[in-house]
C-alpha positions, 0 to 999 in steps of 0.5 A, spaced: 383 375 762 383 382 758 376 385 757 376 383 750 376 375 751 372 376 758 366 380 753 367 374 748 366 368 752 360 372 756 357 373 749 358 365 747 355 363 753 349 368 753 348 366 745 350 358 746 345 358 752 339 362 748 340 357 742 340 351 746 334 353 750 330 355 744 332 348 741 329 345 747 322 350 747 322 349 739 322 341 739 317 341 744 312 345 741 313 342 735 311 335 738 305 338 741 303 341 734 304 334 730 300 331 736 295 336 735 295 335 727 294 327 728 288 327 733 282 323 730 277 327 727 270 327 731 264 324 727 258 329 725 252 328 730 247 332 726 248 337 720 245 343 722 244 349 718 250 354 718 251 361 715 258 362 712 261 369 711 266 370 706 269 377 707 272 379 700 277 385 699 280 385 692 282 379 688 286 375 692 291 370 689 286 364 686 280 368 689 275 364 685 278 357 686 278 359 694 270 360 694 269 355 689 272 350 694 267 352 699 261 351 695 263 344 693 263 341 700 260 335 702 256 337 708 249 334 708 244 340 706 249 344 702 245 344 696 238 345 698 239 351 703 242 347 709 248 352 708 248 359 706 254 362 703 255 370 704 260 374 699 261 381 703 265 387 701 265 394 703 266 398 697 261 397 691 267 398 686 271 392 689 273 387 683 271 381 688 264 383 687 264 380 680 267 374 682 262 372 687 257 374 682 259 370 677 260 364 682 253 365 685 250 364 677 254 358 677 251 355 682 244 356 682 242 351 687 246 354 692 244 359 697 249 365 696 247 372 698 252 378 695 252 384 700 256 390 700 256 393 707 259 400 710 266 400 711 265 405 717 261 400 721 267 399 725 275 401 725 277 394 724 276 393 716 274 386 717 270 386 722 266 392 718 265 387 713 262 382 717 257 387 720 254 388 713 253 381 712 251 379 719 243 381 718 243 377 712 245 371 716 239 366 716 242 360 721 244 360 728 251 357 726 256 362 723 262 361 720 268 366 718 272 363 713 276 369 710 277 369 702 284 366 702 283 360 705 282 354 701 279 348 704 278 340 703 271 337 701 270 335 709 271 342 712 264 343 714 263 337 717 270 337 721 268 344 724 261 342 725 262 336 728 268 339 733 263 345 735 258 339 737 263 337 742 261 337 750 262 345 752 265 347 745 263 354 744 268 356 738 272 352 733 278 355 730 284 352 726 291 351 725 293 355 718 298 354 713 301 357 707 299 354 700 305 354 695 307 361 692 313 365 689 318 369 691 322 369 698 317 372 702 312 366 700 318 362 703 318 365 709 310 366 710 310 358 709 315 358 714 312 363 720 305 361 719 306 353 719 311 354 724 311 357 730 305 361 729 301 354 728 306 351 734 303 357 738 296 355 736 297 348 738 300 350 745 295 354 747 290 350 746 293 344 750 294 349 756 287 352 756 289 359 753 286 360 746 290 363 741 285 364 735 287 365 728 280 369 725 282 365 718 277 360 720 272 360 726 265 357 727 261 359 733 254 360 734 250 367 734 247 367 740 253 366 744 257 371 740 251 376 741 251 374 749 258 377 749 256 384 746 256 381 738 261 383 733 261 390 735 264 389 741 270 387 737 270 392 732 275 397 735 281 392 736 287 389 731 287 382 734 279 381 733 280 373 733 285 373 739 280 377 743 274 374 741 277 367 743 279 370 750 272 372 751 269 366 749 274 363 754 272 367 760 265 366 759 266 359 760 265 357 752 270 353 750 275 354 745 277 348 740 282 348 735 280 343 730 285 338 727 283 340 720 288 344 718 286 349 713 291 353 707 291 360 706 293 361 699 298 367 697 300 367 691 307 370 690 309 374 696 314 379 696 319 381 702 315 387 703 308 384 703 311 379 708 314 384 712 307 388 713 303 383 715 308 380 720 310 387 723 302 388 724 301 381 727 307 382 731 304 389 733 298 385 735 302 380 740 306 386 743 300 390 745 296 384 747 300 380 751 307 384 752 310 379 757 310 373 753 312 377 747 318 379 750 320 372 750 319 370 742 326 371 740 327 364 744 322 361 739 328 363 733 333 358 735 336 358 728 337 366 729 341 364 736 345 359 732 347 363 726 350 369 732 354 363 735 357 362 728 359 369 727 362 369 734 366 363 732 370 367 727 370 373 731 377 376 733 377 374 740 376 367 738 382 367 734 386 370 739 387 363 743 382 366 748 376 361 747 375 355 752 373 352 745 376 352 739 374 356 734 372 350 729 369 346 734 364 352 736 362 353 729 361 346 728 356 346 734 353 352 731 352 349 724 349 342 728 344 347 732 342 350 725 341 343 722 337 341 728 333 347 727 332 346 720 330 339 722 324 341 727 321 345 722 321 340 717 318 335 721 312 339 723 311 342 716 310 335 714 305 333 720 301 339 717 302 339 710 302 331 710 307 332 705 315 332 705 317 339 705 322 342 700 330 342 703 331 349 700 325 351 703 327 349 710 334 352 709 331 359 709 329 357 716 335 362 719 334 368 714 326 367 716 328 368 724 333 373 722 327 378 718 322 376 724 327 378 730 328 385 726 320 385 726 319 384 733 324 389 735 321 394 730 314 392 734 317 395 740 317 402 738 313 402 731 305 404 733 303 406 726 298 400 722 297 400 715 292 395 713 287 395 707 288 402 706 287 404 713 292 408 717 291 407 725 295 407 731 295 401 736 295 401 743 294 396 749 289 390 748 291 392 740 286 397 740 285 401 734 285 409 734 285 413 727 291 416 725 295 418 719 301 413 717 308 418 718 312 419 712 317 415 715 313 409 715 309 409 709 315 406 704 315 400 709 308 399 710 305 401 704 304 396 699 308 396 692 303 399 686 299 393 684 300 389 690 295 388 695 296 387 703 293 381 706 
């Protein structure tokens, strides 16, 4: 056997093994996610007062509708002071202020506060915003709900009912992306409602919480015992770090069966790349060992590589144990299974049949994520909402200026806000 044939066969074995293992792992994660989404929601025992933090930054797509959905919740006391809603910004010129004030005037019976905080209160821009809102919170239950989250009428009921379960100290959610325009939006739907949701559900099952901070409910006293918001102000992954801190303190973290939607509007590939490079960097610095195995969660990328190998020169030179057409057929089968897995999970989370056109983009999305996975090993610059940082172990942030080489990729296009 010549060197070319040996190399070809070795590559085929490695890639085929990666695709097979990836499909097995991804199938198991999808099953866990579907079971989680189908869990029975707990009943609300009582309706304590709560303060809802809505950190705002710019005009997110559908912002007013997102905020209105919260004000129309069917939670007891929503309209008689039992629920306080705090809209917060860190700049008096933020255009979201006008939206918040307009809604406050439209709901005169609601308990609404509009707060302008200090952008330098923490390195993490979101935590800085939350620190500005915290002194205005009147209730002992705190719910952080991002500005791009749009929720169903029973959201507050489900969150509080889950917190009332025994030994639960923090409640978070699975998050899926809403419909949007552009290939970046399709990628976002596949990634957020695919492997990210699966990872959160699996972490919940094995007792290793992976909290996504777009929606979190906790008790103020518990957070204070862990050092308060300031304890998480200088890390990029404040949500994950907070969830781990709660778990270590014996305060259970529960992922609610209530799935929330993150409305994103039109997504360019630049916007998708910027967000998920940042998230990849966060995972790479928080859990590098687990991060090293993430390519196994992208089986369609492996199957696509197998398809390429099927038409390599060595395959057509008669050196293959399997015919090129047979190998190509196996690769196509792997791609079909990978897309079907995404479709089954999406249907369970969205309660609707996903578009087949969206599912066919799965291999392209996985290739994009593989590129971002590789980039996160070497890129330490983070550009987030106008701030430039360098990231280190534990996702700790250090002020830094982004290099010129990174700015074309990380900086938003004119008129486009990063998530």
